[in-house]
C-alpha positions as CSV (number, residue, x, y, z in Angstrom):
1,M,0.0,0.0,0.0
2,R,1.2,3.4,-0.9
3,I,-1.3,6.3,-0.8
4,R,-1.4,10.1,-0.5
5,L,-3.7,11.8,2.0
6,D,-4.4,15.0,0.2
7,F,-5.1,18.0,2.6
8,R,-5.0,20.7,-0.1
9,M,-8.7,21.6,0.4
10,R,-7.8,22.4,4.0
11,P,-4.0,22.3,4.7
12,Q,-3.1,21.3,8.3
13,L,-0.7,23.1,10.6
14,V,1.5,20.5,12.3
15,Q,4.5,20.9,14.6
16,Y,5.1,17.4,15.9
17,T,5.2,14.3,13.8
18,D,3.7,12.4,16.7
19,S,0.5,14.3,16.2
20,L,0.1,13.2,12.6
21,N,1.0,9.6,13.7
22,A,-1.9,9.7,16.1
23,A,-4.3,10.9,13.4
24,L,-3.2,8.2,11.0
25,V,-3.4,5.5,13.7
26,A,-7.0,6.6,14.3
27,M,-7.8,6.3,10.6
28,F,-6.2,2.8,10.5
29,T,-7.9,1.4,13.5
30,E,-11.3,2.7,12.3
31,A,-10.6,0.7,9.1
32,G,-10.2,-2.5,11.1
33,L,-6.5,-2.7,12.0
34,T,-5.7,-3.3,15.7
35,S,-3.7,-0.9,17.7
36,E,-1.1,-3.6,18.2
37,Q,-0.7,-3.8,14.4
38,V,0.1,-0.1,14.0
39,V,1.7,1.0,17.3
40,G,4.5,-0.4,19.4
41,E,7.6,-2.5,18.9
42,Q,5.7,-5.5,17.4
43,A,3.6,-3.3,15.0
44,F,3.7,-4.0,11.2
45,P,6.1,-1.9,9.2
46,W,4.8,1.4,7.8
47,T,6.0,4.9,7.3
48,F,4.8,8.3,6.3
49,G,6.2,11.7,5.1
50,M,4.6,15.1,5.2
51,E,4.7,17.2,2.0
52,A,4.8,20.5,3.7
53,F,6.1,24.1,3.9
54,S,7.3,26.1,6.9
55,A,4.6,28.1,8.7
56,P,4.7,30.6,11.5
57,G,5.2,29.3,15.0
58,R,7.5,26.4,14.1
59,K,4.6,24.6,12.5
60,R,4.5,23.1,9.0
61,R,1.7,23.7,6.5
62,V,0.9,20.2,5.4
63,N,-0.6,19.9,2.0
64,S,-0.5,16.1,1.8
65,V,1.0,13.0,3.5
66,V,2.4,10.0,1.7
67,I,1.8,6.8,3.6
68,S,3.2,3.4,2.7
69,S,3.5,-0.2,4.1
70,P,4.7,-3.5,2.6
71,H,2.4,-5.5,4.9
72,P,-0.7,-7.0,3.3
73,A,-2.9,-6.0,6.2
74,F,-2.6,-2.4,5.1
75,R,-3.4,-3.2,1.5
76,E,-6.5,-5.2,2.7
77,A,-7.7,-2.3,4.8
78,L,-7.3,0.2,2.0
79,P,-10.9,0.0,0.7
80,R,-12.2,0.8,4.3
81,L,-9.9,3.8,4.9
82,E,-11.8,7.1,5.4
83,A,-9.8,10.4,5.3
84,A,-12.3,12.0,7.7
85,K,-11.2,9.5,10.4
86,A,-7.7,11.0,10.4
87,R,-8.2,13.4,13.2
88,V,-6.7,14.3,16.6
89,R,-6.6,17.1,19.1
90,S,-3.3,16.9,20.9
91,C,-2.3,18.3,24.2
92,N,0.8,19.7,22.4
93,G,-1.4,22.2,20.5
94,D,-1.6,20.4,17.2
95,V,-5.1,19.9,15.8
96,I,-5.6,17.6,12.7
97,D,-8.9,17.1,10.9
98,G,-9.1,15.1,7.7
99,A,-12.8,15.9,7.1
100,E,-12.0,17.6,3.7
101,A,-9.1,15.4,2.8
102,R,-9.0,12.9,0.0
103,I,-7.2,9.5,-0.3
104,Q,-5.3,9.1,-3.6
105,P,-3.2,6.2,-5.0
106,C,0.5,6.9,-4.9
107,D,2.3,3.7,-6.0
108,D,5.1,4.9,-8.3
109,L,7.5,2.0,-8.2
110,A,7.4,-0.2,-11.4
111,P,6.9,-3.9,-10.8
112,G,10.2,-5.8,-11.2
113,A,12.5,-2.9,-10.5
114,N,15.8,-4.2,-9.2
115,E,17.7,-0.9,-9.0
116,I,16.3,2.4,-8.0
117,M,17.5,5.8,-6.7
118,I,15.5,7.4,-3.9
119,G,15.3,10.7,-2.1
120,F,13.3,11.3,1.0
121,I,10.0,13.0,1.7
122,S,10.8,12.8,5.4
123,P,14.4,12.6,6.6
124,F,15.7,9.3,8.1
125,I,17.1,9.0,11.6
126,L,20.1,6.9,12.3
127,P,20.8,5.6,15.9
128,A,24.4,5.3,17.0
129,A,25.7,1.9,18.1
130,K,25.4,1.4,21.9
131,E,26.2,-1.2,24.5
132,G,23.7,-2.8,26.8
133,K,21.1,-0.5,28.3
134,A,22.9,2.7,27.5
135,K,20.7,5.6,26.4
136,T,20.0,5.6,22.6
137,R,21.8,8.4,20.8
138,F,21.5,9.5,17.2
139,H,24.1,10.5,14.7
140,E,24.5,14.3,14.2
141,E,26.4,13.7,11.0
142,L,25.9,10.9,8.5
143,P,28.5,8.1,9.0
144,V,28.8,7.3,5.3
145,A,30.8,4.1,5.8
146,E,28.4,2.7,8.5
147,A,25.0,4.0,7.3
148,P,24.2,1.4,4.5
149,A,24.8,-1.6,6.9
150,A,22.8,0.1,9.7
151,L,19.9,1.0,7.4
152,K,19.8,-2.6,6.0
153,A,19.9,-4.1,9.5
154,G,16.8,-2.1,10.4
155,L,15.0,-3.3,7.2
156,N,16.0,-6.9,8.0
157,R,14.5,-6.7,11.5
158,R,11.2,-5.4,10.1
159,A,11.1,-8.0,7.3
160,G,12.0,-10.8,9.8
161,R,14.6,-12.1,7.4
162,E,17.8,-11.3,5.5
163,L,16.9,-9.1,2.5
164,D,18.7,-9.5,-0.8
165,L,19.4,-5.8,-0.9
166,E,22.4,-3.5,-1.4
167,I,22.2,0.1,-0.2
168,V,24.7,2.6,-1.7
169,I,25.4,6.2,-0.7
170,D,27.2,8.2,-3.3
171,P,30.3,9.7,-1.6
172,L,30.1,13.0,-3.4
173,T,26.4,13.4,-2.6
174,A,27.0,12.4,1.1
175,R,29.7,15.0,1.4
176,T,27.0,17.7,1.0
177,D,23.7,16.1,2.0
178,G,25.3,14.1,4.8
179,R,26.1,17.2,6.7
180,R,22.8,18.9,6.1
181,K,21.1,18.0,9.3
182,H,17.3,18.2,9.6
183,L,15.9,18.8,13.1
184,I,12.8,16.7,13.5
185,H,10.2,17.7,16.1
186,I,8.9,14.2,17.2
187,R,6.8,15.0,20.3
188,R,6.3,17.3,23.3
189,F,6.3,15.8,26.8
190,P,3.9,16.8,29.6
191,N,6.8,18.7,31.3
192,G,7.0,21.0,28.3
193,R,10.2,19.5,26.9
194,S,10.3,18.4,23.3
195,M,12.0,15.4,21.6
196,I,13.9,16.9,18.6
197,L,16.2,14.5,16.7
198,P,18.6,14.9,13.8
199,G,17.8,13.4,10.4
200,F,19.3,13.1,6.9
201,A,18.0,13.2,3.4
202,A,21.0,12.0,1.4
203,P,19.9,10.1,-1.7
204,L,20.4,6.3,-1.7
205,T,20.6,3.7,-4.5
206,L,18.9,0.3,-3.8
207,R,19.9,-2.8,-5.7
208,G,18.7,-6.4,-5.3
209,D,15.8,-8.8,-5.6
210,P,12.8,-6.8,-6.9
211,E,10.6,-7.9,-4.0
212,D,13.2,-6.8,-1.5
213,V,13.7,-3.5,-3.2
214,R,10.0,-3.0,-3.1
215,F,9.8,-4.0,0.6
216,A,12.5,-1.4,1.5
217,Y,10.7,1.3,-0.6
218,L,7.4,0.7,1.2
219,A,8.8,0.2,4.7
220,G,11.0,3.2,5.0
221,F,14.5,3.7,6.3
222,G,16.2,4.3,9.7
223,A,14.6,4.6,13.1
224,K,11.1,5.8,14.1
225,T,9.6,5.2,10.6
226,R,6.1,4.9,12.0
227,A,6.6,8.3,13.6
228,G,6.9,9.8,10.1
229,N,10.6,9.4,9.3
230,G,12.5,7.8,6.4
231,C,9.7,7.9,3.9
232,P,11.3,7.6,0.4
233,A,10.4,8.9,-3.0
234,L,11.8,7.9,-6.4
235,M,14.3,10.2,-8.0
236,S,14.4,10.6,-11.8
């Protein structure tokens, strides 16, 4: 499943990706998916990315959202999805209402593709290696040598198997895009503090078995994909 939730009739003002996640989860559960299938460590793989512009007050004017998942449960729920069910009023100040939104198809990956180049609608987040129960930290600059293996390891975990997939970062591109850090506002806690994480949008080349290339394209890259990070788009 890869769709676009079109908000252009009434663009939404969103600061925290967590707010939009909550609105999409509401839409999915109304369509018959369980909360365990869309939220939590054991949830099915899915991702989204906001097509948005900066707006006053640190918010983004969201014109549309691309949502994708390689799991068949999402594809089966697609006929039951209602844009109007994508709504939330968050304690962080974000209010999202999909009453005037439309659901459109957005599957732009040709069947059988075994090599594609992708950019990102939403930046990907890359956790740094840690030992034991140490606090998770995230890379502030893209580790070009380590990133492909780390991204693939995350995809393997979500697929539940070893993917026949190679991920390549062009060194020249990484030299510029790898240092262009995006600050992603994930959520605001009750104490008023915000979770803001660094992300990257360096283009990637994917090569491998067509089904595994497709899985990666639909599942998204890096950490916190279900929170609206690492959602790719084809580059021409």
